[in-house]
FIDOSE-725528 format. One record per residue (C-alpha): residue number from 1; residue in three letters; chain; x, y, z. Coordinates in nm, 2 decimals, padded with zeros to 4 digits. Example, Ala and Ser with C-alpha at 12.3 -4.5 7.8 and 13.67 -1.06 7.14 Angstrom:
BEGIN
<1 Ala A <01.23 -00.45 00.78>>
<2 Ser A <01.37 -00.11 00.71>>
//
This chain:
BEGIN
<1 Met A <-02.50 00.44 -00.09>>
<2 Lys A <-02.42 00.53 00.28>>
<3 Tyr A <-02.14 00.36 00.48>>
<4 Ile A <-02.11 00.32 00.86>>
<5 Ile A <-01.82 00.17 01.07>>
<6 Leu A <-01.92 00.10 01.43>>
<7 Leu A <-01.60 00.05 01.64>>
<8 Gly A <-01.60 -00.08 01.99>>
<9 Asp A <-01.25 -00.01 02.11>>
<10 Gly A <-01.08 -00.31 02.26>>
<11 Met A <-01.40 -00.53 02.25>>
<12 Ala A <-01.21 -00.85 02.15>>
<13 Asp A <-01.07 -01.07 02.42>>
<14 Tyr A <-00.95 -01.42 02.52>>
<15 Pro A <-01.16 -01.70 02.67>>
<16 Ile A <-01.21 -01.65 03.05>>
<17 Ala A <-01.25 -01.94 03.29>>
<18 Arg A <-01.51 -01.78 03.51>>
<19 Leu A <-01.72 -01.72 03.19>>
<20 Gly A <-01.71 -02.09 03.12>>
<21 Gly A <-01.43 -02.05 02.87>>
<22 Arg A <-01.62 -01.78 02.68>>
<23 Thr A <-01.49 -01.43 02.58>>
<24 Pro A <-01.69 -01.12 02.69>>
<25 Leu A <-01.82 -01.10 02.33>>
<26 Gln A <-01.95 -01.45 02.35>>
<27 Ala A <-02.10 -01.39 02.70>>
<28 Ala A <-02.26 -01.06 02.61>>
<29 Arg A <-02.62 -01.02 02.49>>
<30 Lys A <-02.58 -00.83 02.16>>
<31 Thr A <-02.87 -00.91 01.93>>
<32 Asn A <-02.80 -00.62 01.69>>
<33 Ile A <-02.43 -00.69 01.64>>
<34 Asp A <-02.52 -01.05 01.59>>
<35 Arg A <-02.77 -00.95 01.33>>
<36 Ile A <-02.50 -00.76 01.13>>
<37 Ala A <-02.29 -01.08 01.14>>
<38 Arg A <-02.58 -01.31 01.05>>
<39 Glu A <-02.70 -01.09 00.76>>
<40 Gly A <-02.35 -01.00 00.64>>
<41 Arg A <-02.01 -01.15 00.58>>
<42 Cys A <-01.75 -01.19 00.85>>
<43 Gly A <-01.38 -01.24 00.90>>
<44 Leu A <-01.07 -01.15 01.10>>
<45 Phe A <-00.87 -00.84 01.06>>
<46 Lys A <-00.50 -00.81 01.15>>
<47 Thr A <-00.50 -00.45 01.24>>
<48 Ile A <-00.16 -00.44 01.41>>
<49 Glu A <00.13 -00.61 01.24>>
<50 Glu A <00.42 -00.76 01.43>>
<51 Asp A <00.66 -00.47 01.38>>
<52 Met A <00.41 -00.20 01.49>>
<53 Pro A <00.33 -00.08 01.85>>
<54 Thr A <00.01 -00.23 02.00>>
<55 Gly A <-00.17 00.10 02.02>>
<56 Ser A <-00.50 00.24 01.91>>
<57 Glu A <-00.32 00.48 01.68>>
<58 Ala A <-00.18 00.21 01.46>>
<59 Ala A <-00.50 00.00 01.49>>
<60 Asn A <-00.74 00.28 01.39>>
<61 Leu A <-00.52 00.39 01.11>>
<62 Ser A <-00.54 00.04 00.98>>
<63 Val A <-00.91 00.02 01.01>>
<64 Met A <-00.93 00.34 00.80>>
<65 Gly A <-00.71 00.18 00.54>>
<66 Tyr A <-00.39 00.38 00.61>>
<67 Asp A <-00.05 00.20 00.64>>
<68 Pro A <00.08 00.29 00.99>>
<69 Arg A <00.44 00.23 00.87>>
<70 Gln A <00.40 00.52 00.62>>
<71 Val A <00.18 00.77 00.81>>
<72 Leu A <00.22 00.71 01.19>>
<73 Gln A <00.43 00.98 01.34>>
<74 Gly A <00.31 00.94 01.70>>
<75 Arg A <-00.01 00.96 01.89>>
<76 Gly A <00.05 01.31 02.03>>
<77 Val A <00.05 01.48 01.69>>
<78 Leu A <-00.28 01.31 01.59>>
<79 Glu A <-00.44 01.43 01.91>>
<80 Ala A <-00.30 01.77 01.85>>
<81 Ala A <-00.50 01.80 01.53>>
<82 Ser A <-00.82 01.73 01.73>>
<83 Met A <-00.73 01.99 01.99>>
<84 Gly A <-00.66 02.26 01.73>>
<85 Val A <-00.29 02.27 01.82>>
<86 Asp A <-00.08 02.32 01.50>>
<87 Ile A <00.24 02.12 01.52>>
<88 Arg A <00.51 02.31 01.32>>
<89 Asp A <00.78 02.14 01.12>>
<90 Asp A <01.04 02.22 01.39>>
<91 Glu A <00.82 02.08 01.67>>
<92 Met A <00.76 01.74 01.82>>
<93 Gly A <00.43 01.63 01.98>>
<94 Met A <00.38 01.37 02.25>>
<95 Arg A <00.09 01.22 02.45>>
<96 Cys A <00.11 01.35 02.81>>
<97 Asn A <-00.09 01.13 03.05>>
<98 Leu A <-00.17 01.22 03.40>>
<99 Ile A <-00.11 00.89 03.58>>
<100 Cys A <-00.12 00.76 03.94>>
<101 Leu A <00.19 00.62 04.10>>
<102 Phe A <00.19 00.41 04.42>>
<103 Asp A <00.40 00.56 04.70>>
<104 Asp A <00.68 00.30 04.61>>
<105 Gly A <00.70 00.44 04.26>>
<106 Arg A <00.50 00.17 04.08>>
<107 Ile A <00.24 00.26 03.82>>
<108 Lys A <-00.10 00.22 03.98>>
<109 Asn A <-00.30 00.32 03.67>>
<110 His A <-00.26 00.51 03.35>>
<111 Ser A <-00.56 00.74 03.40>>
<112 Ala A <-00.51 00.90 03.75>>
<113 Gly A <-00.84 00.72 03.84>>
<114 His A <-01.01 00.87 03.53>>
<115 Ile A <-00.95 01.22 03.65>>
<116 Ser A <-01.18 01.49 03.51>>
<117 Ser A <-01.08 01.73 03.24>>
<118 Glu A <-01.14 02.02 03.48>>
<119 Glu A <-00.91 01.88 03.75>>
<120 Ser A <-00.65 01.81 03.49>>
<121 Asn A <-00.66 02.16 03.35>>
<122 Glu A <-00.57 02.30 03.70>>
<123 Met A <-00.27 02.08 03.72>>
<124 Leu A <-00.16 02.13 03.36>>
<125 Gln A <-00.16 02.51 03.42>>
<126 Ala A <00.07 02.45 03.72>>
<127 Leu A <00.30 02.23 03.52>>
<128 Gln A <00.31 02.49 03.24>>
<129 Lys A <00.40 02.76 03.49>>
<130 Glu A <00.67 02.56 03.68>>
<131 Ile A <00.84 02.35 03.41>>
<132 Gly A <00.70 02.48 03.07>>
<133 Gly A <00.80 02.78 02.88>>
<134 Pro A <00.91 02.89 02.54>>
<135 Gly A <00.94 02.58 02.32>>
<136 Leu A <00.80 02.35 02.60>>
<137 Asn A <00.42 02.36 02.62>>
<138 Phe A <00.15 02.15 02.79>>
<139 Tyr A <-00.21 02.15 02.65>>
<140 Thr A <-00.51 02.01 02.83>>
<141 Gly A <-00.71 01.74 02.65>>
<142 Val A <-00.98 01.51 02.78>>
<143 Ser A <-00.97 01.34 03.13>>
<144 Tyr A <-00.61 01.20 03.17>>
<145 Arg A <-00.51 01.24 02.80>>
<146 His A <-00.31 01.55 02.73>>
<147 Leu A <-00.05 01.69 02.49>>
<148 Phe A <00.31 01.81 02.52>>
<149 Val A <00.48 02.00 02.24>>
<150 Gly A <00.85 02.07 02.23>>
<151 Gln A <01.06 02.26 01.99>>
<152 Gly A <01.39 02.13 01.85>>
<153 Leu A <01.35 01.79 02.00>>
<154 Asp A <01.45 01.45 01.86>>
<155 Pro A <01.16 01.20 01.82>>
<156 Arg A <01.39 00.89 01.80>>
<157 Leu A <01.29 00.78 02.14>>
<158 Glu A <01.19 00.45 02.31>>
<159 Cys A <00.88 00.51 02.52>>
<160 Ala A <00.66 00.29 02.74>>
<161 Pro A <00.28 00.34 02.71>>
<162 Pro A <00.17 00.36 03.07>>
<163 His A <-00.14 00.14 03.01>>
<164 Asp A <00.09 -00.15 02.91>>
<165 His A <00.28 -00.15 03.24>>
<166 Pro A <00.04 -00.16 03.54>>
<167 Asn A <00.21 -00.23 03.88>>
<168 Glu A <00.55 -00.19 03.73>>
<169 Pro A <00.82 00.05 03.87>>
<170 Ala A <00.81 00.38 03.68>>
<171 Glu A <01.17 00.47 03.69>>
<172 Pro A <01.30 00.19 03.47>>
<173 Leu A <01.03 00.27 03.22>>
<174 Leu A <01.14 00.63 03.16>>
<175 Ile A <01.23 00.74 02.81>>
<176 Arg A <01.54 00.60 02.64>>
<177 Pro A <01.71 00.73 02.32>>
<178 Lys A <01.72 00.51 02.02>>
<179 Leu A <02.03 00.69 01.90>>
<180 Pro A <02.30 00.88 02.08>>
<181 Glu A <02.18 01.20 01.91>>
<182 Ala A <01.85 01.17 02.09>>
<183 Lys A <02.00 01.14 02.44>>
<184 Ala A <01.96 01.51 02.52>>
<185 Thr A <01.59 01.50 02.43>>
<186 Ala A <01.54 01.19 02.65>>
<187 Asp A <01.72 01.35 02.94>>
<188 Leu A <01.52 01.67 02.91>>
<189 Leu A <01.18 01.48 02.90>>
<190 Asn A <01.27 01.25 03.19>>
<191 Asp A <01.37 01.56 03.39>>
<192 Leu A <01.03 01.71 03.33>>
<193 Thr A <00.86 01.39 03.45>>
<194 Arg A <01.07 01.37 03.77>>
<195 Arg A <01.00 01.74 03.84>>
<196 Ser A <00.63 01.68 03.79>>
<197 Trp A <00.63 01.44 04.09>>
<198 Lys A <00.72 01.73 04.33>>
<199 Ile A <00.48 01.97 04.17>>
<200 Leu A <00.18 01.74 04.16>>
<201 Lys A <00.23 01.55 04.49>>
<202 Asp A <00.05 01.81 04.71>>
<203 His A <-00.14 02.00 04.44>>
<204 Pro A <-00.48 02.12 04.57>>
<205 Val A <-00.66 01.90 04.32>>
<206 Asn A <-00.48 01.59 04.45>>
<207 Gln A <-00.54 01.69 04.81>>
<208 Arg A <-00.91 01.70 04.73>>
<209 Arg A <-00.90 01.37 04.54>>
<210 Arg A <-00.73 01.19 04.82>>
<211 Ala A <-00.98 01.33 05.07>>
<212 Ala A <-01.26 01.19 04.85>>
<213 Gly A <-01.09 00.85 04.84>>
<214 Lys A <-00.98 00.90 04.47>>
<215 Asp A <-00.65 00.83 04.31>>
<216 Pro A <-00.43 01.13 04.26>>
<217 Gly A <-00.27 01.24 03.94>>
<218 Asn A <00.08 01.25 04.08>>
<219 Ser A <00.29 01.22 03.77>>
<220 Ile A <00.29 01.31 03.40>>
<221 Trp A <00.39 01.04 03.16>>
<222 Leu A <00.53 01.14 02.82>>
<223 Trp A <00.51 00.89 02.53>>
<224 Ser A <00.45 00.84 02.16>>
<225 Pro A <00.66 01.12 02.01>>
<226 Gly A <00.62 01.23 01.65>>
<227 Lys A <00.62 01.50 01.38>>
<228 Arg A <00.32 01.62 01.18>>
<229 Pro A <00.20 01.34 00.95>>
<230 Lys A <00.10 01.36 00.58>>
<231 Met A <-00.22 01.17 00.49>>
<232 Trp A <-00.45 01.14 00.19>>
<233 Thr A <-00.81 01.23 00.27>>
<234 Phe A <-01.11 00.99 00.23>>
<235 Lys A <-01.24 01.22 -00.05>>
<236 Glu A <-00.91 01.18 -00.24>>
<237 Arg A <-00.89 00.81 -00.18>>
<238 Phe A <-01.24 00.69 -00.21>>
<239 Gly A <-01.44 00.98 -00.34>>
<240 Val A <-01.66 01.00 -00.02>>
<241 Thr A <-01.74 01.27 00.23>>
<242 Gly A <-01.75 01.16 00.59>>
<243 Ala A <-01.77 01.23 00.97>>
<244 Val A <-01.60 01.09 01.28>>
<245 Ile A <-01.77 01.06 01.62>>
<246 Ser A <-01.55 00.99 01.92>>
<247 Ala A <-01.49 01.10 02.28>>
<248 Val A <-01.11 01.08 02.24>>
<249 Asp A <-00.87 01.32 02.07>>
<250 Leu A <-00.67 01.04 01.91>>
<251 Ile A <-00.96 00.93 01.69>>
<252 Arg A <-01.08 01.28 01.62>>
<253 Gly A <-00.72 01.38 01.52>>
<254 Ile A <-00.70 01.09 01.27>>
<255 Gly A <-01.04 01.22 01.14>>
<256 Val A <-00.90 01.56 01.09>>
<257 Tyr A <-00.60 01.44 00.88>>
<258 Ala A <-00.84 01.20 00.69>>
<259 Gly A <-01.05 01.50 00.59>>
<260 Leu A <-01.35 01.39 00.80>>
<261 Glu A <-01.59 01.62 00.98>>
<262 Val A <-01.53 01.59 01.36>>
<263 Leu A <-01.86 01.57 01.55>>
<264 Lys A <-01.85 01.62 01.93>>
<265 Val A <-02.14 01.48 02.12>>
<266 Pro A <-02.24 01.62 02.46>>
<267 Gly A <-02.20 01.36 02.73>>
<268 Ala A <-01.95 01.15 02.53>>
<269 Thr A <-01.69 01.06 02.80>>
<270 Gly A <-01.48 00.77 02.67>>
<271 Leu A <-01.61 00.56 02.96>>
<272 Ser A <-01.90 00.33 03.04>>
<273 Asp A <-02.12 00.63 03.12>>
<274 Thr A <-02.08 00.78 02.77>>
<275 Asn A <-02.38 00.91 02.57>>
<276 Tyr A <-02.45 00.61 02.34>>
<277 Glu A <-02.78 00.75 02.22>>
<278 Gly A <-02.62 01.09 02.14>>
<279 Lys A <-02.35 00.92 01.93>>
<280 Ala A <-02.62 00.72 01.74>>
<281 Asp A <-02.82 01.03 01.68>>
<282 Ala A <-02.51 01.23 01.56>>
<283 Cys A <-02.44 00.95 01.32>>
<284 Leu A <-02.79 00.95 01.17>>
<285 Ala A <-02.78 01.33 01.14>>
<286 Ala A <-02.44 01.32 00.97>>
<287 Leu A <-02.55 01.07 00.71>>
<288 Lys A <-02.81 01.32 00.59>>
<289 His A <-02.53 01.54 00.44>>
<290 Cys A <-02.23 01.30 00.40>>
<291 Asp A <-02.16 00.95 00.27>>
<292 Phe A <-01.97 00.79 00.56>>
<293 Cys A <-01.96 00.79 00.94>>
<294 Tyr A <-01.70 00.64 01.17>>
<295 Val A <-01.85 00.59 01.52>>
<296 His A <-01.59 00.51 01.79>>
<297 Val A <-01.67 00.40 02.14>>
<298 Glu A <-01.39 00.38 02.39>>
<299 Ala A <-01.57 00.22 02.69>>
<300 Pro A <-01.48 -00.15 02.63>>
<301 Asp A <-01.11 -00.07 02.61>>
<302 Glu A <-01.11 00.12 02.94>>
<303 Ala A <-01.30 -00.18 03.10>>
<304 Gly A <-01.03 -00.41 02.97>>
<305 His A <-00.75 -00.19 03.11>>
<306 Glu A <-00.93 -00.20 03.45>>
<307 Gly A <-00.94 -00.58 03.43>>
<308 Asn A <-01.32 -00.56 03.49>>
<309 Val A <-01.49 -00.84 03.30>>
<310 Glu A <-01.84 -00.75 03.42>>
<311 Leu A <-01.80 -00.39 03.31>>
<312 Lys A <-01.66 -00.50 02.98>>
<313 Ile A <-01.96 -00.72 02.91>>
<314 Lys A <-02.19 -00.43 03.01>>
<315 Thr A <-02.01 -00.19 02.78>>
<316 Ile A <-02.06 -00.43 02.49>>
<317 Glu A <-02.42 -00.48 02.57>>
<318 Asp A <-02.48 -00.10 02.60>>
<319 Phe A <-02.29 -00.05 02.27>>
<320 Asp A <-02.53 -00.30 02.11>>
<321 Ala A <-02.86 -00.20 02.27>>
<322 Arg A <-02.82 00.18 02.30>>
<323 Leu A <-02.61 00.26 01.99>>
<324 Val A <-02.61 -00.01 01.73>>
<325 Ser A <-02.98 -00.08 01.76>>
<326 Arg A <-03.07 00.29 01.73>>
<327 Ile A <-02.85 00.33 01.42>>
<328 Leu A <-02.99 00.02 01.25>>
<329 Ala A <-03.35 00.14 01.31>>
<330 Gly A <-03.27 00.49 01.18>>
<331 Val A <-03.11 00.40 00.84>>
<332 Asp A <-03.24 00.26 00.52>>
<333 Leu A <-03.06 -00.08 00.52>>
<334 Ser A <-03.13 -00.13 00.15>>
<335 Gln A <-02.90 00.17 00.09>>
<336 Thr A <-02.65 00.14 00.37>>
<337 Val A <-02.34 -00.07 00.44>>
<338 Val A <-02.28 -00.13 00.81>>
<339 Ala A <-01.96 -00.27 00.95>>
<340 Val A <-01.87 -00.35 01.31>>
<341 Leu A <-01.54 -00.44 01.47>>
<342 Pro A <-01.29 -00.35 01.75>>
<343 Asp A <-00.96 -00.19 01.67>>
<344 His A <-00.76 -00.44 01.88>>
<345 Pro A <-00.82 -00.68 02.17>>
<346 Thr A <-00.78 -00.55 02.52>>
<347 Pro A <-00.80 -00.88 02.73>>
<348 Val A <-00.92 -00.82 03.08>>
<349 Glu A <-00.68 -01.07 03.23>>
<350 Lys A <-00.38 -00.90 03.07>>
<351 Arg A <-00.51 -00.54 03.09>>
<352 Val A <-00.31 -00.44 02.79>>
<353 His A <-00.35 -00.42 02.41>>
<354 Val A <-00.25 -00.73 02.21>>
<355 Arg A <-00.19 -00.78 01.84>>
<356 Asp A <-00.43 -01.07 01.77>>
<357 Ala A <-00.66 -01.03 01.47>>
<358 Val A <-01.00 -00.89 01.55>>
<359 Pro A <-01.34 -01.01 01.44>>
<360 Phe A <-01.54 -00.80 01.19>>
<361 Ala A <-01.87 -00.82 01.02>>
<362 Ile A <-01.99 -00.62 00.71>>
<363 Arg A <-02.36 -00.61 00.61>>
<364 Ala A <-02.39 -00.48 00.26>>
<365 Pro A <-02.71 -00.45 00.05>>
<366 Gly A <-02.74 -00.71 -00.22>>
<367 Gln A <-02.45 -00.92 -00.08>>
<368 Ser A <-02.54 -01.27 00.02>>
<369 Pro A <-02.44 -01.36 00.38>>
<370 Asp A <-02.20 -01.63 00.48>>
<371 Ala A <-02.28 -01.90 00.74>>
<372 Val A <-02.17 -01.70 01.05>>
<373 Glu A <-02.46 -01.67 01.30>>
<374 Arg A <-02.30 -01.48 01.58>>
<375 Tyr A <-02.05 -01.20 01.62>>
<376 Asp A <-01.75 -01.31 01.82>>
<377 Glu A <-01.38 -01.40 01.79>>
<378 His A <-01.44 -01.77 01.72>>
<379 Ser A <-01.74 -01.74 01.49>>
<380 Cys A <-01.60 -01.47 01.27>>
<381 Ala A <-01.29 -01.67 01.21>>
<382 Ala A <-01.50 -01.90 00.99>>
<383 Gly A <-01.64 -01.61 00.78>>
<384 Ala A <-01.62 -01.57 00.41>>
<385 Phe A <-01.35 -01.30 00.43>>
<386 Gly A <-01.10 -01.52 00.61>>
<387 Thr A <-00.82 -01.30 00.75>>
<388 Val A <-00.76 -00.96 00.59>>
<389 Arg A <-00.48 -00.71 00.63>>
<390 Gly A <-00.38 -00.36 00.52>>
<391 Asp A <-00.66 -00.17 00.33>>
<392 Glu A <-00.86 -00.49 00.25>>
<393 Phe A <-01.12 -00.41 00.52>>
<394 Ile A <-01.19 -00.05 00.42>>
<395 Arg A <-01.21 -00.15 00.05>>
<396 Ala A <-01.46 -00.42 00.14>>
<397 Val A <-01.67 -00.16 00.32>>
<398 Phe A <-01.66 00.08 00.03>>
<399 Gln A <-01.69 -00.21 -00.22>>
<400 Lys A <-01.38 -00.09 -00.40>>
//
């Protein structure tokens, strides 16, 4: 048997008045995802519990059947694994965004206008030269998503994910210690952030971006601290080999710790212009030599963060027509379990992640379908699975 999880990051949403009270999933044309729901069994999945941060790290760990309370050590260390950066036991990793601040110090966006990796690398090199050094290192990732690694630092910090705070003043959102012992670390990291403002303000990359009418990357933003996690692999847990396909280092890094082969697809961007067909073809190729494939598409989440309902609908439709359709046509459905879901909702009218349970559908050979006809938040709530938590979803996929 082969197994596929198709994950549209942030696809779930709330009813929107200008869509006639429908969600983007209800408004989108998605015949292939609807087919999975119609021929399979559906339900809701509480991927983020009330005591966990509303991030993709906790949500995707849950989808893969890990308990974030036990294994989540921070987003940065997961991304480090994808980037090939080894986090030692005496080091702490953090996500380092390049973000755009308004002139008055408010956060304009969490992505510096979706700055390119090449532009970011120029600025990360300047930051390393000016404020980095032994025990303080910046590493270039993808687009605005980068990595900071510090030696001898205390991870007991309260951080604000920048995508959760659009239009809010940056200064009150800087890092705070959870315990007095972590104050020195918080002070050091906040000093790095403030110093980045002067370094990046008139950096040549930002001069060129402003001249082109683009948002500058005029601040770093450090968040999600943690140490190296310890995780059981999929082979150890379920006896399967597998691969992960994603444009973002977070998902790739989870894959590394889960013992999955990380497949990088040319043209996979994490945005609406991503190479959907390339991801589908990589999945089909991977299934020739492994049992399981986790295909992650970031685009709906980014559209949600932008507050762009039309773009979010388009990303869902492209996910369906250009990726899901291609995969369904390329596998033997009599020998393949196919599941589809988001990791969390990213409502366009809120522009942030929320904890609401997400709809899922699992089409398994030999399993009779339930009465659900369409894939969306409302329809799946009436599915045979009801609401699942913890590792119930992944065990349903693997029929364990």
